[in-house]
C-alpha positions as CSV (number, residue, x, y, z in Angstrom):
1,X,40.4,-9.5,-19.3
2,X,37.9,-9.5,-16.2
3,X,38.4,-5.5,-15.0
4,X,37.3,-5.4,-19.3
5,X,34.5,-7.8,-18.7
6,X,33.1,-5.6,-15.3
7,X,33.6,-2.2,-16.8
8,X,31.3,-3.3,-19.8
9,X,28.2,-3.9,-17.9
10,X,28.6,-0.4,-15.6
11,X,27.2,3.1,-16.7
12,X,29.4,5.5,-16.7
13,X,28.6,8.9,-16.8
14,X,27.1,10.2,-20.6
15,X,25.3,7.2,-19.7
16,X,23.6,8.2,-16.8
17,X,22.6,12.5,-17.6
18,X,21.3,10.3,-21.2
19,X,18.9,8.3,-19.2
20,X,17.7,11.3,-17.3
21,X,17.1,13.5,-19.6
22,X,15.1,10.5,-21.3
23,X,13.1,10.5,-17.9
24,X,12.6,14.1,-17.7
25,X,11.0,13.9,-21.6
26,X,9.3,11.0,-20.3
27,X,7.4,12.0,-17.5
28,X,8.2,15.7,-16.9
29,X,9.0,18.0,-14.4
30,X,6.1,18.2,-12.7
31,X,5.5,14.5,-12.6
32,X,9.0,13.6,-10.8
33,X,8.7,15.2,-7.8
34,X,5.2,13.1,-7.2
35,X,6.8,10.0,-8.6
36,X,10.1,10.3,-5.8
37,X,7.4,11.2,-3.1
38,X,5.6,8.0,-3.7
39,X,8.7,5.9,-3.6
40,X,9.5,7.5,-0.6
41,X,6.3,6.9,1.2
42,X,6.3,3.1,-0.2
43,X,9.8,2.8,1.5
44,X,8.7,4.5,4.6
45,X,5.5,2.1,5.2
46,X,7.8,-1.1,4.0
47,X,10.0,0.0,7.0
48,X,7.2,0.0,9.7
49,X,5.4,-2.7,8.5
50,X,9.0,-4.8,8.6
51,X,9.3,-3.2,12.5
52,X,6.3,-3.5,13.3
53,X,6.6,-7.4,12.1
54,X,9.3,-7.1,15.0
55,X,7.2,-5.1,17.4
56,X,4.2,-7.7,17.0
57,X,6.7,-10.4,17.6
58,X,7.9,-8.9,21.1
59,X,4.6,-8.2,22.1
60,X,3.2,-11.8,21.3
61,X,6.2,-12.9,23.9
62,X,5.7,-10.2,25.9
63,X,2.0,-11.4,26.3
64,X,2.8,-14.9,26.8
65,X,5.0,-14.1,29.6
66,X,2.3,-12.0,31.4
67,X,-1.0,-14.8,31.2
68,X,2.2,-17.6,32.6
69,X,3.0,-15.3,35.7
70,X,0.2,-12.7,36.1
71,X,1.2,-9.5,38.0
72,X,-0.5,-8.4,41.6
73,X,-1.5,-6.1,39.6
74,X,-4.2,-8.2,37.7
75,X,-5.4,-9.5,40.6
76,X,-5.9,-6.4,42.7
77,X,-8.2,-5.1,39.1
78,X,-10.5,-8.2,39.6
């Protein structure tokens, strides 16, 4: 009984093909690569922003550690 309910909610091969044909008709062959490129760029920006957030936290920790324990190089430069 439970497996029948799960299978009813999933798309089959024919449904996916019909959806792809509708998308192709709506957007055309030239717009789809542009849309995918934009989606890829958006995903890359998201990953960079996420990684940058963690990098910024690490940089802040390192800067705080340096300010607490200044190295000999910083004394020589003054």
